[in-house]
N, C-alpha and C positions, 0 to 999 in steps of 0.2 A: 505550380499549382494554382488554378484563378480563384480569383475574389472569394467566387460562390460557393466553391471547394472549402476554402478558409473560413468563410462563415459556418457552414455546416460542420465543421471539425470540433467533437465535441471539448469540453476543456477537461483537466486532469479529474476536477471534482465531481464533472458530471459523468465522466467513467466512473466514479466511485460512487454512483447514486444521488448525487446532491446532497443538499445540508438536511434535506429531509430523509433519505436513505441511511444517511450518519447517524443521525437520532433516532430512527425507527430499529438498526441496529443494536443499540444498546438498551432498548425496553425489555428485552426479555432476561437481562441480567437482574436489572430493578425489581422487575415481577417475581423472578425467582427468590430474590432475597426477602423481600416483603412477606411473601406468603409462606416462607418457611418458618419465618419470625414468628406469624399467627397461628400458623395451621400445620406446620411440620415438612419433613421431607418429600413424600409422595405428594401431596396436593402443591407442592412448591414445581416439581418435576412436572406434572401436567398441565400446568398454567403458564410456565417456561415456553413449554412446546407448542401448548394453544395459541401465544400470545405469536409465537416466530410465525406460526402457519397463518394466522391472521395479517400480519405484517407482509409474509412473502406474497399472499394473494392481493393485497393491497398493491405491493410493488410491480406483481403482474401485470395487473389491470391498468396500471399507469404504463407501463411501458410495450404492455402488448405482448409477453415473453414470459415462459414458463421458469427461465433461467433465476431471475431473482429470487423466485418463492422458493427454488432449489436451495441457494446458496443461504437462504435465510434461517431455513431448517435445518440444513445439513450441519451446521457447526452445534446449535444448539441441541442439535437431535445428539452429538456424539457425545456433551458434556454431560447431557441429562442420564445418558447410559451409563457412564462413568461414576455418576452419583448414586444411581440406583445400585450399581454393582457393588460400591464400595459401601453403599449405604450410611454414608456420611455427605453433609452438606457441601462440604468443602470438594468436594470430588466434583462439584461441577466446573470446578474452576482449572483441575488438573490438564487436561486437553490442550486450553490457553497456556498454562506456563512453560510446559515442555515443547508446544510449539515456538513462542518466544525464543526458548533456547536453540531449535533448530533454524529459526530465521537468522539469529545472529550467526549462529555458524557458518549459514550459507553465506551471507552478506561478507564477512571477513572472507572465507574462501573466493568470494569471487575478485575480489582484489588483489589475492597473492596470483590469481592465474591473468592478472591483468585484462580481465572482462566485468569492470564494475558494474552491479547489477541495477543502481541508480542510472546510469547511462543506457544499458540493454533495455529495461522497463519501458523506460522513457522514450526510447528509440523506437520500440515495439508499437507501443499504444500509440503515437504519433507519425508511424509511418515513415522514420527518418533516415532509416537506414545506419550505416556502421560506419560512414566518413570519420566522424570523430575520433577513431579508434587509431587513426594515421596522426593525430595530432598528439605530442605527449603532455601538450599543457591542458588539453579536454580530458586527458585519461585521468591526469593529475585533478583535476577539480572535481570527476566524478567518481574517483576515489575518494575522496573528503568527504562527499553528499553521500556514498554508501557506508562509510564508517560511521557517520552519524546514524542513519538507520542502524547499524548494527550495535552501536550504545543504545539506542531507543528498546531494541528487544531484547540485549542483554540486562538493561536495566529493569524491564518490566520481570524476566525472571527473576534476577537477583530479589529484587523485593518481593514480588507475590509469592516467590516459593518459602521465603522466611514467613510471609502473613500464613501459607498453608501448614507449615512445621506448628506454626502459634495456634492452629487453628479457629484464626479469626475471620469468619465467613462475611460479615458486614465489614470487617477492614477490606477484605479482599476483594470485594465488590467495588468500594469505593476508589481501590488502588488499579483495579482493572478500566474504571471510566475515567479515572485521573490521567491516566498513564496510556491511555486510549489514542483519542485523536488530537487532543492536546499536545502531545510530545510527535505526534505523527505529524500536525501543522509545520512544529520546528524543524521534523524533516525534511518536508516539502519545501519551505523556504529555502533553504540549503540546497536542495535540489534544482530549484527554479535557479537559483543565483547560479549553480555549474550549468544549467544550459545554456542561460542567456551568456553566460560566458565563452561559453564552447561556441554557439550561434554565431555569434559577433566575430570570434576567429574566422570560424571556416567560411563565412561569407566573404570577409575582407580576405582569403586567400584563394576562393573562387574569382572574385573582382580580379585580382592580381592575375591571377594564370589566364583568365579571359583575354585581359587586356595585352599580357605577352602574347597570346595567340595571335591577337589581332595585328599586333607589330611585328611578329613572323611574317604572318599573310602579307602585311604592307609591304615588309623588304622582299619577300618574293615577287610579287608582283612588280617591284619596281625594276627587280634584273631582267624580266622579261617585256618590259616597256620599251 
């Protein structure tokens, strides 16, 4: 990879939409809870959807693509539909609660089948390939990172499911925000730790292999000189 290509490669934070993208994605939840408290369920649903559309348009204009707009509206749309169908404000959080359980299960399953998702996703996003799977220590490190992600999603499910049963809409929103990006930041830190350890070992192994190849080539040449 050339230095120019390396400079153009977006960071993981940039791939997630940057700091502004992370903040924007939290606004529909805040809007929903506030409007629901003062105006009721239906105004809250439409306000959340409206804010998601506006955010999606802003992100689309900034990135020059409609994908951010679709992503911004899709999750909020499902949450709003469930709240409408259940007739209860807490239904707005139901999709995210069960989504967390599914994610936790998928991350755990990936560890069991020896394809830890922390490594798979990172490699996919950064075009690193799957050379790390040949190194047991790298697989172990990515197992640890993947387990942390599973714990993040699992804790979200346990806490938010309990709050859902308690019908505490305000605390549900607080838990969703507090257990969102702050916990993801912890999981990302562990993932970066695993990536750096793996990259260091793989680069050392590659350098050793190249040195051995050069030495073998030199021996072959000496035999014919």
